[in-house]
C-alpha positions in Angstrom: 87.4 90.6 92.0 85.5 91.2 88.7 88.4 93.1 87.5 88.0 92.3 83.6 84.4 93.3 83.7 84.9 96.4 85.6 87.4 97.6 83.1 85.0 96.9 80.4 82.3 98.8 82.1 84.7 101.6 82.7 85.5 101.7 79.0 81.9 101.9 78.2 81.4 105.0 80.6 84.4 106.7 79.1 83.2 106.2 75.4 79.5 107.1 76.1 81.0 110.1 78.0 82.9 111.2 75.4 80.0 110.9 72.8 77.9 113.2 75.1 80.7 115.6 75.3 81.3 115.8 71.5 77.6 116.2 70.9 77.2 119.2 73.1 80.7 120.7 72.6 80.8 124.2 71.2 83.8 126.8 71.1 83.2 129.8 73.5 85.6 132.7 73.4 86.7 134.2 76.8 85.4 137.3 77.6 88.5 139.0 77.9 89.2 138.1 74.2 86.1 140.1 73.3 87.6 143.2 71.5 86.7 146.6 72.6 83.2 147.6 72.1 82.3 150.8 70.1 80.9 152.5 73.2 84.3 152.2 75.0 86.2 153.5 71.9 83.9 156.3 71.6 84.4 157.1 75.5 88.3 157.2 74.7 87.9 159.4 71.9 85.6 161.7 73.7 88.5 162.1 76.4 90.9 162.8 73.5 88.7 165.5 72.1 88.5 167.3 75.5 92.4 167.1 76.1 93.6 168.5 72.8 92.2 169.8 69.3 95.2 168.4 68.0 94.5 165.0 69.0 91.1 165.1 67.6 92.4 166.0 64.2 94.5 163.1 64.3 91.9 160.5 65.0 91.6 158.1 62.0 87.8 158.1 61.2 88.4 155.1 58.9 90.2 153.0 61.5 87.4 154.0 64.0 84.5 152.6 61.9 86.5 149.4 61.3 87.0 148.8 65.2 83.5 149.5 65.7 82.4 146.8 62.9 84.8 144.3 64.2 83.8 144.7 67.8 80.1 144.4 67.1 80.4 141.2 65.2 82.8 139.7 67.6 80.5 140.4 70.5 77.5 138.9 68.6 79.5 135.6 67.9 80.6 135.2 71.4 77.1 135.8 72.6 75.9 133.2 70.2 78.4 130.7 71.1 77.9 131.0 75.0 74.1 130.7 74.3 74.9 127.3 72.4 77.0 126.0 75.2 74.9 127.2 78.3 71.3 127.4 76.9 70.7 124.7 74.5 70.0 121.2 75.5 71.9 118.3 73.7 69.4 115.5 72.7 71.0 112.2 72.2 70.0 109.9 69.2 70.6 106.3 68.7 73.2 107.0 65.9 75.2 109.1 68.6 75.8 105.9 70.8 75.2 103.0 68.4 79.0 102.3 67.7 79.8 102.6 71.5 77.0 100.0 72.3 78.0 97.5 69.7 81.6 97.7 71.1 80.4 97.1 74.7 78.4 94.2 73.3 81.4 92.6 72.3 83.3 93.5 75.3 80.6 91.8 77.6 80.7 88.6 75.6 84.3 88.5 76.3 83.6 88.8 79.9 81.4 85.7 79.6 78.1 87.6 80.3 75.3 85.8 78.6 73.8 86.6 75.5 70.3 87.5 76.7 71.8 89.5 79.6 73.8 91.6 77.2 70.9 92.2 74.9 69.0 93.2 77.9 71.6 95.7 79.2 72.1 97.2 75.8 68.3 97.4 75.5 68.0 99.2 78.7 70.8 101.7 78.1 69.2 102.5 74.7 65.9 103.3 76.4 67.4 105.5 79.0 69.9 107.5 76.6 68.2 107.9 73.4 66.0 111.1 73.4 67.6 112.2 76.5 68.0 115.9 76.9 71.3 116.9 78.5 72.1 120.4 79.4 75.3 122.2 80.3 74.8 121.7 84.2 74.7 117.9 83.7 77.5 115.7 84.0 78.1 113.3 81.1 79.9 110.7 83.1 77.5 110.6 86.0 74.5 110.3 83.4 76.4 107.3 81.9 77.2 105.5 85.2 73.8 105.9 86.5 72.4 104.5 83.5 74.7 101.6 83.6 73.9 101.0 87.3 70.1 101.0 86.7 70.6 98.6 83.7 72.5 96.2 85.7 70.7 96.5 88.9 67.6 95.4 86.8 69.7 92.2 85.7 70.5 91.3 89.2 67.3 92.1 91.0 65.6 88.8 91.0 62.9 88.0 93.9 65.0 87.7 97.2 65.0 84.6 99.2 66.1 85.2 103.0 67.5 82.1 103.9 67.8 83.0 107.7 64.1 84.2 107.8 63.1 80.8 106.2 64.8 79.0 108.8 63.2 81.1 111.6 59.7 80.5 110.1 60.3 76.8 110.1 61.6 76.8 113.5 58.6 78.8 114.8 56.6 75.8 113.5 58.8 73.2 115.1 60.3 72.1 112.0 63.8 72.0 110.5 64.5 73.8 107.4 65.9 71.4 104.6 68.6 72.8 102.1 69.5 70.5 99.3 72.7 71.3 97.4 73.1 70.5 93.9 75.6 70.9 90.9 78.2 69.3 88.9 81.4 67.8 90.0 84.2 70.0 91.6 82.2 73.3 92.1 82.4 73.5 95.7 79.2 72.1 97.2 80.7 70.3 100.1 82.8 73.3 101.3 79.8 75.6 100.6 77.7 73.5 102.8 80.3 73.4 105.6 80.8 77.2 105.4 77.1 77.8 105.9 77.0 75.2 108.6 79.7 77.5 110.3 77.8 80.7 109.8 74.6 79.1 111.0 76.2 78.0 114.2 77.8 81.5 114.7 74.2 82.7 114.4 72.9 80.5 117.1 71.2 78.0 114.9 71.4 74.2 115.4 72.2 72.1 112.3 73.0 68.9 110.9 74.9 67.7 107.6 73.7 64.8 105.4 76.4 62.9 103.6 74.2 62.6 100.5 77.2 62.1 98.2 77.7 58.5 98.3 79.1 58.4 94.9 82.5 60.1 95.0 85.5 58.3 96.6 86.3 60.4 99.8 83.2 62.5 99.9 81.8 61.2 103.1 85.3 61.7 104.8 85.5 65.1 103.5 82.1 66.1 105.1 83.0 64.3 108.1 86.3 66.4 108.6 84.4 69.6 107.9 81.8 68.4 110.6 84.8 68.1 113.3 86.2 71.3 112.2 82.7 73.2 112.6 81.4 71.2 115.3 78.5 70.1 113.3 77.2 66.4 113.3 77.2 64.4 110.1 74.5 61.9 109.2 76.2 59.2 106.7 75.7 55.8 105.2 78.2 53.6 103.8 79.6 54.6 100.2 77.1 53.8 97.4 74.1 54.0 99.6 70.9 55.6 98.6 71.4 59.3 98.7 67.6 60.0 99.3 67.8 57.4 102.2 70.7 59.2 103.8 69.1 62.7 103.7 65.7 61.4 104.9 67.6 60.0 108.0 69.2 63.3 108.5 65.8 65.0 108.4 64.5 62.3 110.9 67.3 63.1 113.2 67.0 66.9 113.1 63.2 66.3 114.0 64.0 64.1 116.9 66.7 66.5 118.2 64.9 69.6 117.5 67.5 70.9 115.2 66.9 74.0 113.1 68.6 73.0 109.8 69.4 70.1 107.7 72.3 70.7 104.9 72.2 68.0 102.5 75.2 67.2 100.3 74.6 65.3 96.9 77.1 64.0 94.4 78.2 66.1 91.6 76.7 65.0 88.4 76.3 66.1 84.7 73.0 66.9 83.4 73.4 64.7 80.5 74.0 61.6 82.7 70.2 60.5 82.8 70.7 57.9 85.6 72.2 60.6 88.0 69.7 63.1 87.1 66.8 60.6 87.8 68.4 60.1 91.3 68.4 63.7 92.0 64.8 64.0 91.1 64.1 61.2 93.5 65.9 62.9 96.3 63.7 65.9 95.8 60.5 63.7 95.8 61.4 61.9 98.9 63.0 64.6 101.0 60.7 67.6 100.0 63.4 70.3 100.6 62.6 73.8 101.4 65.2 75.3 99.2 67.1 73.6 96.3 70.4 75.4 95.9 72.7 75.3 92.7 76.2 75.6 93.6 78.2 77.1 90.5 81.7 77.8 90.0 82.1 81.5 89.0 85.3 80.7 87.1 83.3 78.4 84.7 81.7 81.4 83.1 79.1 80.7 80.7 79.3 76.9 81.5 78.0 77.8 85.1 75.2 79.6 83.5 74.2 76.5 81.2 74.4 74.3 84.1 72.3 76.4 86.4 69.6 76.4 83.5 69.8 72.7 83.0 69.5 71.8 86.8 66.6 74.4 87.1 64.8 72.8 84.1 65.2 69.4 85.8 64.4 70.1 89.4 63.3 73.8 89.6 66.0 75.1 91.8 65.2 78.1 94.2 68.6 80.0 94.1 72.3 79.8 93.7 75.6 79.9 95.3 78.5 81.1 93.4 82.0 79.9 94.8 85.4 81.4 93.9 84.2 84.9 93.1 87.2 86.2 94.8 89.4 84.8 92.1 86.9 85.6 89.3 88.4 88.4 87.1 85.6 88.3 84.1 82.5 88.5 86.4 80.2 87.2 83.6 78.5 84.4 85.7 77.7 86.5 88.6 76.3 89.1 86.4 74.1 86.6 84.4 73.3 83.6 86.4 70.3 85.1 88.4 68.8 86.6 85.2 69.2 83.5 83.1 67.3 81.2 85.4 65.2 83.7 87.2 66.2 82.9 90.6 68.4 85.0 93.1 71.9 84.4 93.9 71.9 83.5 97.6 75.5 83.4 98.8 78.9 84.1 97.2 82.2 82.3 98.1 84.7 85.1 98.8 87.7 83.1 100.3 89.2 80.0 101.8 87.9 80.4 105.4 84.7 79.0 106.8 83.6 82.5 107.3 84.1 83.5 103.7 80.6 82.9 102.4 78.8 86.2 101.9 75.1 86.7 101.6 74.4 88.2 98.0 73.2 91.9 98.1 72.6 93.5 95.0 73.8 97.0 96.1 77.1 95.4 97.3 77.5 93.9 93.8 76.9 97.3 92.2 79.2 99.0 94.4 81.9 96.3 93.4 81.3 96.9 89.7 81.3 100.7 89.9 83.9 101.3 92.7 85.8 104.6 92.7 88.9 103.2 91.2 87.2 101.4 88.5 85.0 104.4 87.3 87.3 107.1 87.7 88.2 108.7 84.3 91.4 110.3 83.0 89.3 113.0 81.5 88.6 116.1 83.4 86.6 117.8 80.6 83.7 120.1 81.4 80.7 120.0 79.2 
């Protein structure tokens, strides 16, 4: 999952860390290589004087003075070098990291990360790193990883909607929560509805599914099959019926039976199809859903982001479900969609089973992107 995006983030971590290492790197001579001090030489010669007058005469005064001079300057040079490494802060400038950020920008575009999201990440990294003082005790890799995590967390952190809490609130008022699912053809709306129906039943909620996709051949039958598998009733009309009427009937059924949730399917539609977009606007007016949920295919990358933006502009969606994220190597849609529409990701499809619909969590996403295997660098350098 998100392998390509993790690799690109890892490349950035490695390159930025190397920049910090290079900025602060200074050569220090090991203490054992420091030449003998004049004091030690004097002590040795004093011993020689005491042992033998003959030895004293053989002392080469010129050699002694040379040793004294070399020892003093060697000691001074090492002291300065150690102070440079251990005592002086490194201050990063924009020039230090500019080339790495430019490379990162291109790599994120390749991973289908939206343009405005890339710009936001780059801006955040600059704000965090430029002018930062780094001392010898700091770990450049840790600094870089934390800066990237903070940047990406800011991108993903939209106002959270707790779907189950919303259902509980409606239930307390004796009303069903109405969830309307929208999107283009083939993104997995019907499958996502059935997965959520299964999870709701497992959590003890009662639900009904509305076969509001009266356009696509086999759509009603597909939802009915899911209904049999999950034990959830499906309200349907004949093919070609008014979608708003089907969903309205499902809401009436839920109210009459005291059910907690209505999960309403709709036909997939391109936002360029004016008639179908007018139809979905009518569905929203008639059914007054509590949540309008856009279902997007994460494998579609930037197309999924554009689709979400267009649906949001048309009917003001509340959140998104991303399907097929388990097969998504790039990860651009998952990283971009919430920021691009200003609405949260609610769930992510992570497999083929009914239980494979995971409630989205920002910390989980960060952990996935910065898992140990994705951020472990080959370099073991010490600053």
